Backbone atoms as SQL, in Angstrom:
CREATE TABLE atoms (id INTEGER PRIMARY KEY, chain TEXT, resi INTEGER, resn TEXT, atom TEXT, x REAL, y REAL, z REAL);
INSERT INTO atoms VALUES
  (1, 'A', 1, 'MET', 'N', 0.846, -1.158, 0.000),
  (2, 'A', 1, 'MET', 'CA', 0.000, 0.000, 0.000),
  (3, 'A', 1, 'MET', 'C', 0.898, 1.229, 0.000),
  (4, 'A', 2, 'ALA', 'N', 0.451, 2.256, -0.660),
  (5, 'A', 2, 'ALA', 'CA', 1.209, 3.504, -0.731),
  (6, 'A', 2, 'ALA', 'C', 0.281, 4.685, -0.506),
  (7, 'A', 3, 'VAL', 'N', 0.860, 5.778, -0.045),
  (8, 'A', 3, 'VAL', 'CA', 0.151, 7.050, 0.048),
  (9, 'A', 3, 'VAL', 'C', 0.910, 8.008, -0.856),
  (10, 'A', 4, 'THR', 'N', 0.217, 8.580, -1.820),
  (11, 'A', 4, 'THR', 'CA', 0.846, 9.478, -2.779),
  (12, 'A', 4, 'THR', 'C', 1.038, 10.867, -2.168),
  (13, 'A', 5, 'VAL', 'N', 1.769, 11.731, -2.856),
  (14, 'A', 5, 'VAL', 'CA', 2.008, 13.079, -2.347),
  (15, 'A', 5, 'VAL', 'C', 0.736, 13.885, -2.181),
  (16, 'A', 6, 'ASP', 'N', -0.302, 13.552, -2.937),
  (17, 'A', 6, 'ASP', 'CA', -1.564, 14.272, -2.776),
  (18, 'A', 6, 'ASP', 'C', -2.472, 13.627, -1.732),
  (19, 'A', 7, 'GLY', 'N', -1.981, 12.567, -1.041),
  (20, 'A', 7, 'GLY', 'CA', -2.717, 11.967, 0.068),
  (21, 'A', 7, 'GLY', 'C', -3.620, 10.799, -0.295),
  (22, 'A', 8, 'THR', 'N', -3.674, 10.421, -1.552),
  (23, 'A', 8, 'THR', 'CA', -4.513, 9.277, -1.922),
  (24, 'A', 8, 'THR', 'C', -3.769, 7.976, -1.651),
  (25, 'A', 9, 'ARG', 'N', -4.532, 6.938, -1.318),
  (26, 'A', 9, 'ARG', 'CA', -3.946, 5.624, -1.063),
  (27, 'A', 9, 'ARG', 'C', -4.005, 4.794, -2.333),
  (28, 'A', 10, 'ASP', 'N', -3.007, 3.935, -2.494),
  (29, 'A', 10, 'ASP', 'CA', -2.928, 3.112, -3.691),
  (30, 'A', 10, 'ASP', 'C', -2.339, 1.756, -3.325),
  (31, 'A', 11, 'ILE', 'N', -2.876, 0.702, -3.902),
  (32, 'A', 11, 'ILE', 'CA', -2.331, -0.638, -3.722),
  (33, 'A', 11, 'ILE', 'C', -1.290, -0.859, -4.812),
  (34, 'A', 12, 'LEU', 'N', -0.062, -1.136, -4.414),
  (35, 'A', 12, 'LEU', 'CA', 1.015, -1.323, -5.377),
  (36, 'A', 12, 'LEU', 'C', 1.066, -2.752, -5.897),
  (37, 'A', 13, 'GLY', 'N', 0.612, -3.685, -5.106),
  (38, 'A', 13, 'GLY', 'CA', 0.630, -5.078, -5.525),
  (39, 'A', 13, 'GLY', 'C', 0.302, -5.970, -4.348),
  (40, 'A', 14, 'ILE', 'N', -0.032, -7.198, -4.656),
  (41, 'A', 14, 'ILE', 'CA', -0.321, -8.190, -3.627),
  (42, 'A', 14, 'ILE', 'C', 0.501, -9.427, -3.953),
  (43, 'A', 15, 'ARG', 'N', 1.262, -9.872, -2.991),
  (44, 'A', 15, 'ARG', 'CA', 2.118, -11.043, -3.181),
  (45, 'A', 15, 'ARG', 'C', 1.921, -12.002, -2.016),
  (46, 'A', 16, 'THR', 'N', 2.016, -13.279, -2.285),
  (47, 'A', 16, 'THR', 'CA', 1.966, -14.276, -1.222),
  (48, 'A', 16, 'THR', 'C', 3.161, -15.202, -1.364),
  (49, 'A', 17, 'GLY', 'N', 3.648, -15.674, -0.252),
  (50, 'A', 17, 'GLY', 'CA', 4.770, -16.613, -0.274),
  (51, 'A', 17, 'GLY', 'C', 6.022, -15.998, -0.838),
  (52, 'A', 18, 'GLY', 'N', 6.943, -16.841, -1.263),
  (53, 'A', 18, 'GLY', 'CA', 8.161, -16.366, -1.896),
  (54, 'A', 18, 'GLY', 'C', 9.287, -16.052, -0.942),
  (55, 'A', 19, 'GLY', 'N', 9.049, -16.145, 0.363),
  (56, 'A', 19, 'GLY', 'CA', 10.119, -15.914, 1.330),
  (57, 'A', 19, 'GLY', 'C', 10.365, -14.449, 1.606),
  (58, 'A', 20, 'GLU', 'N', 11.411, -14.212, 2.374),
  (59, 'A', 20, 'GLU', 'CA', 11.772, -12.865, 2.781),
  (60, 'A', 20, 'GLU', 'C', 13.238, -12.617, 2.478),
  (61, 'A', 21, 'GLY', 'N', 13.754, -11.526, 2.970),
  (62, 'A', 21, 'GLY', 'CA', 15.174, -11.235, 2.827),
  (63, 'A', 21, 'GLY', 'C', 15.545, -10.792, 1.429),
  (64, 'A', 22, 'ALA', 'N', 16.386, -11.564, 0.757),
  (65, 'A', 22, 'ALA', 'CA', 16.885, -11.183, -0.570),
  (66, 'A', 22, 'ALA', 'C', 15.753, -11.022, -1.568),
  (67, 'A', 23, 'ARG', 'N', 14.666, -11.739, -1.400),
  (68, 'A', 23, 'ARG', 'CA', 13.511, -11.642, -2.301),
  (69, 'A', 23, 'ARG', 'C', 12.935, -10.222, -2.305),
  (70, 'A', 24, 'ALA', 'N', 13.056, -9.507, -1.198),
  (71, 'A', 24, 'ALA', 'CA', 12.518, -8.146, -1.112),
  (72, 'A', 24, 'ALA', 'C', 13.141, -7.255, -2.175),
  (73, 'A', 25, 'GLY', 'N', 14.431, -7.395, -2.400),
  (74, 'A', 25, 'GLY', 'CA', 15.102, -6.585, -3.417),
  (75, 'A', 25, 'GLY', 'C', 14.508, -6.807, -4.791),
  (76, 'A', 26, 'CYS', 'N', 14.152, -8.037, -5.101),
  (77, 'A', 26, 'CYS', 'CA', 13.537, -8.374, -6.387),
  (78, 'A', 26, 'CYS', 'C', 12.174, -7.703, -6.505),
  (79, 'A', 27, 'VAL', 'N', 11.406, -7.708, -5.435),
  (80, 'A', 27, 'VAL', 'CA', 10.084, -7.070, -5.439),
  (81, 'A', 27, 'VAL', 'C', 10.227, -5.573, -5.661),
  (82, 'A', 28, 'PHE', 'N', 11.191, -4.937, -4.997),
  (83, 'A', 28, 'PHE', 'CA', 11.401, -3.497, -5.163),
  (84, 'A', 28, 'PHE', 'C', 11.807, -3.162, -6.589),
  (85, 'A', 29, 'THR', 'N', 12.660, -3.978, -7.172),
  (86, 'A', 29, 'THR', 'CA', 13.072, -3.760, -8.564),
  (87, 'A', 29, 'THR', 'C', 11.872, -3.887, -9.498),
  (88, 'A', 30, 'GLU', 'N', 11.005, -4.876, -9.260),
  (89, 'A', 30, 'GLU', 'CA', 9.796, -5.036, -10.082),
  (90, 'A', 30, 'GLU', 'C', 8.902, -3.810, -9.971),
  (91, 'A', 31, 'LEU', 'N', 8.725, -3.284, -8.749),
  (92, 'A', 31, 'LEU', 'CA', 7.889, -2.093, -8.563),
  (93, 'A', 31, 'LEU', 'C', 8.477, -0.894, -9.316),
  (94, 'A', 32, 'LYS', 'N', 9.787, -0.733, -9.251),
  (95, 'A', 32, 'LYS', 'CA', 10.423, 0.370, -9.970),
  (96, 'A', 32, 'LYS', 'C', 10.256, 0.197, -11.481),
  (97, 'A', 33, 'ASN', 'N', 10.417, -1.023, -11.966),
  (98, 'A', 33, 'ASN', 'CA', 10.251, -1.299, -13.397),
  (99, 'A', 33, 'ASN', 'C', 8.826, -1.052, -13.881),
  (100, 'A', 34, 'HIS', 'N', 7.865, -1.119, -12.952),
  (101, 'A', 34, 'HIS', 'CA', 6.464, -0.870, -13.299),
  (102, 'A', 34, 'HIS', 'C', 6.054, 0.576, -13.064),
  (103, 'A', 35, 'GLY', 'N', 7.042, 1.453, -12.789),
  (104, 'A', 35, 'GLY', 'CA', 6.738, 2.882, -12.742),
  (105, 'A', 35, 'GLY', 'C', 6.822, 3.555, -11.391),
  (106, 'A', 36, 'LEU', 'N', 7.164, 2.842, -10.330),
  (107, 'A', 36, 'LEU', 'CA', 7.302, 3.479, -9.022),
  (108, 'A', 36, 'LEU', 'C', 8.701, 4.082, -8.952),
  (109, 'A', 37, 'ASP', 'N', 8.821, 5.323, -9.402),
  (110, 'A', 37, 'ASP', 'CA', 10.122, 5.961, -9.563),
  (111, 'A', 37, 'ASP', 'C', 10.733, 6.486, -8.273),
  (112, 'A', 38, 'TYR', 'N', 9.898, 6.861, -7.311),
  (113, 'A', 38, 'TYR', 'CA', 10.425, 7.523, -6.122),
  (114, 'A', 38, 'TYR', 'C', 9.703, 7.033, -4.880),
  (115, 'A', 39, 'VAL', 'N', 10.448, 6.717, -3.846),
  (116, 'A', 39, 'VAL', 'CA', 9.895, 6.340, -2.542),
  (117, 'A', 39, 'VAL', 'C', 10.485, 7.286, -1.515),
  (118, 'A', 40, 'LEU', 'N', 9.631, 7.962, -0.760),
  (119, 'A', 40, 'LEU', 'CA', 10.096, 8.876, 0.273),
  (120, 'A', 40, 'LEU', 'C', 10.372, 8.117, 1.569),
  (121, 'A', 41, 'VAL', 'N', 9.372, 7.370, 2.062),
  (122, 'A', 41, 'VAL', 'CA', 9.508, 6.606, 3.303),
  (123, 'A', 41, 'VAL', 'C', 8.919, 5.224, 3.087),
  (124, 'A', 42, 'LEU', 'N', 9.627, 4.202, 3.514),
  (125, 'A', 42, 'LEU', 'CA', 9.115, 2.838, 3.489),
  (126, 'A', 42, 'LEU', 'C', 9.066, 2.356, 4.929),
  (127, 'A', 43, 'VAL', 'N', 7.910, 1.875, 5.372),
  (128, 'A', 43, 'VAL', 'CA', 7.745, 1.387, 6.737),
  (129, 'A', 43, 'VAL', 'C', 7.701, -0.128, 6.690),
  (130, 'A', 44, 'GLY', 'N', 8.562, -0.758, 7.482),
  (131, 'A', 44, 'GLY', 'CA', 8.629, -2.210, 7.509),
  (132, 'A', 44, 'GLY', 'C', 8.735, -2.733, 8.926),
  (133, 'A', 45, 'ASP', 'N', 8.952, -4.039, 9.037),
  (134, 'A', 45, 'ASP', 'CA', 8.965, -4.682, 10.346),
  (135, 'A', 45, 'ASP', 'C', 10.361, -4.977, 10.872),
  (136, 'A', 46, 'GLY', 'N', 11.372, -4.295, 10.367),
  (137, 'A', 46, 'GLY', 'CA', 12.727, -4.487, 10.850),
  (138, 'A', 46, 'GLY', 'C', 13.413, -5.713, 10.272),
  (139, 'A', 47, 'LEU', 'N', 12.920, -6.216, 9.177),
  (140, 'A', 47, 'LEU', 'CA', 13.496, -7.382, 8.521),
  (141, 'A', 47, 'LEU', 'C', 14.963, -7.130, 8.179),
  (142, 'A', 48, 'GLU', 'N', 15.814, -8.071, 8.502),
  (143, 'A', 48, 'GLU', 'CA', 17.246, -7.925, 8.237),
  (144, 'A', 48, 'GLU', 'C', 17.497, -7.753, 6.743),
  (145, 'A', 49, 'GLY', 'N', 18.253, -6.724, 6.387),
  (146, 'A', 49, 'GLY', 'CA', 18.590, -6.461, 4.992),
  (147, 'A', 49, 'GLY', 'C', 17.579, -5.586, 4.257),
  (148, 'A', 50, 'LEU', 'N', 16.494, -5.201, 4.922),
  (149, 'A', 50, 'LEU', 'CA', 15.457, -4.395, 4.265),
  (150, 'A', 50, 'LEU', 'C', 16.008, -3.040, 3.827),
  (151, 'A', 51, 'SER', 'N', 16.719, -2.371, 4.719),
  (152, 'A', 51, 'SER', 'CA', 17.262, -1.047, 4.385),
  (153, 'A', 51, 'SER', 'C', 18.173, -1.113, 3.169),
  (154, 'A', 52, 'GLU', 'N', 19.023, -2.118, 3.129),
  (155, 'A', 52, 'GLU', 'CA', 19.958, -2.260, 2.011),
  (156, 'A', 52, 'GLU', 'C', 19.219, -2.541, 0.705),
  (157, 'A', 53, 'ALA', 'N', 18.172, -3.381, 0.771),
  (158, 'A', 53, 'ALA', 'CA', 17.398, -3.708, -0.431),
  (159, 'A', 53, 'ALA', 'C', 16.679, -2.478, -0.966),
  (160, 'A', 54, 'VAL', 'N', 16.142, -1.660, -0.072),
  (161, 'A', 54, 'VAL', 'CA', 15.439, -0.438, -0.485),
  (162, 'A', 54, 'VAL', 'C', 16.427, 0.554, -1.079),
  (163, 'A', 55, 'GLU', 'N', 17.543, 0.767, -0.396),
  (164, 'A', 55, 'GLU', 'CA', 18.537, 1.737, -0.856),
  (165, 'A', 55, 'GLU', 'C', 19.176, 1.338, -2.185),
  (166, 'A', 56, 'ALA', 'N', 19.193, 0.057, -2.495),
  (167, 'A', 56, 'ALA', 'CA', 19.746, -0.396, -3.777),
  (168, 'A', 56, 'ALA', 'C', 18.859, 0.036, -4.946),
  (169, 'A', 57, 'VAL', 'N', 17.571, 0.266, -4.667),
  (170, 'A', 57, 'VAL', 'CA', 16.626, 0.642, -5.727),
  (171, 'A', 57, 'VAL', 'C', 16.298, 2.128, -5.667),
  (172, 'A', 58, 'TRP', 'N', 16.040, 2.655, -4.469),
  (173, 'A', 58, 'TRP', 'CA', 15.704, 4.069, -4.290),
  (174, 'A', 58, 'TRP', 'C', 16.701, 4.668, -3.302),
  (175, 'A', 59, 'LEU', 'N', 17.708, 5.360, -3.811),
  (176, 'A', 59, 'LEU', 'CA', 18.831, 5.818, -3.005),
  (177, 'A', 59, 'LEU', 'C', 18.448, 6.722, -1.839),
  (178, 'A', 60, 'ARG', 'N', 17.440, 7.550, -2.001),
  (179, 'A', 60, 'ARG', 'CA', 17.108, 8.546, -0.971),
  (180, 'A', 60, 'ARG', 'C', 15.944, 8.133, -0.080),
  (181, 'A', 61, 'ALA', 'N', 15.450, 6.922, -0.224),
  (182, 'A', 61, 'ALA', 'CA', 14.317, 6.472, 0.592),
  (183, 'A', 61, 'ALA', 'C', 14.737, 6.303, 2.052),
  (184, 'A', 62, 'ILE', 'N', 13.823, 6.637, 2.933),
  (185, 'A', 62, 'ILE', 'CA', 14.035, 6.454, 4.368),
  (186, 'A', 62, 'ILE', 'C', 13.288, 5.192, 4.774),
  (187, 'A', 63, 'VAL', 'N', 13.955, 4.305, 5.492),
  (188, 'A', 63, 'VAL', 'CA', 13.315, 3.075, 5.972),
  (189, 'A', 63, 'VAL', 'C', 13.019, 3.252, 7.454),
  (190, 'A', 64, 'GLN', 'N', 11.745, 3.148, 7.808),
  (191, 'A', 64, 'GLN', 'CA', 11.279, 3.324, 9.185),
  (192, 'A', 64, 'GLN', 'C', 10.736, 1.993, 9.690),
  (193, 'A', 65, 'THR', 'N', 11.173, 1.570, 10.860),
  (194, 'A', 65, 'THR', 'CA', 10.644, 0.349, 11.465),
  (195, 'A', 65, 'THR', 'C', 9.327, 0.677, 12.139),
  (196, 'A', 66, 'ARG', 'N', 8.319, -0.155, 11.868),
  (197, 'A', 66, 'ARG', 'CA', 7.013, 0.087, 12.487),
  (198, 'A', 66, 'ARG', 'C', 7.119, -0.197, 13.969),
  (199, 'A', 67, 'VAL', 'N', 6.760, 0.778, 14.777),
  (200, 'A', 67, 'VAL', 'CA', 6.954, 0.701, 16.205),
  (201, 'A', 67, 'VAL', 'C', 5.811, -0.043, 16.892),
  (202, 'A', 68, 'VAL', 'N', 4.591, 0.090, 16.432),
  (203, 'A', 68, 'VAL', 'CA', 3.434, -0.496, 17.116),
  (204, 'A', 68, 'VAL', 'C', 3.579, -2.001, 17.235),
  (205, 'A', 69, 'GLY', 'N', 3.878, -2.685, 16.148),
  (206, 'A', 69, 'GLY', 'CA', 4.036, -4.132, 16.194),
  (207, 'A', 69, 'GLY', 'C', 5.200, -4.556, 17.070),
  (208, 'A', 70, 'TRP', 'N', 6.264, -3.765, 17.056),
  (209, 'A', 70, 'TRP', 'CA', 7.432, -4.070, 17.844),
  (210, 'A', 70, 'TRP', 'C', 7.120, -3.965, 19.346),
  (211, 'A', 71, 'VAL', 'N', 6.404, -2.912, 19.738),
  (212, 'A', 71, 'VAL', 'CA', 6.061, -2.699, 21.139),
  (213, 'A', 71, 'VAL', 'C', 5.118, -3.794, 21.636),
  (214, 'A', 72, 'TRP', 'N', 4.130, -4.176, 20.812),
  (215, 'A', 72, 'TRP', 'CA', 3.127, -5.145, 21.229),
  (216, 'A', 72, 'TRP', 'C', 3.500, -6.589, 20.893),
  (217, 'A', 73, 'GLY', 'N', 4.627, -6.787, 20.196),
  (218, 'A', 73, 'GLY', 'CA', 5.072, -8.135, 19.904),
  (219, 'A', 73, 'GLY', 'C', 4.359, -8.792, 18.732),
  (220, 'A', 74, 'TRP', 'N', 3.841, -7.996, 17.788),
  (221, 'A', 74, 'TRP', 'CA', 3.133, -8.562, 16.626),
  (222, 'A', 74, 'TRP', 'C', 4.103, -9.053, 15.616);
């Protein structure tokens, strides 16, 4: 899910399975190839290697760990 600069929400894609970690970089590359040129902030669950995978595709993106799930143990 994404929020555009004008505040509208958009579904970027739905994926199931496929694992985590290195696979994330492939997903980000696919999104960029389909027209997602710029990411300002990406919020994730602290997955190891997430920041590096995002920065490899969008150099200036900020990766923020979601705090609510972390605090409550989700």
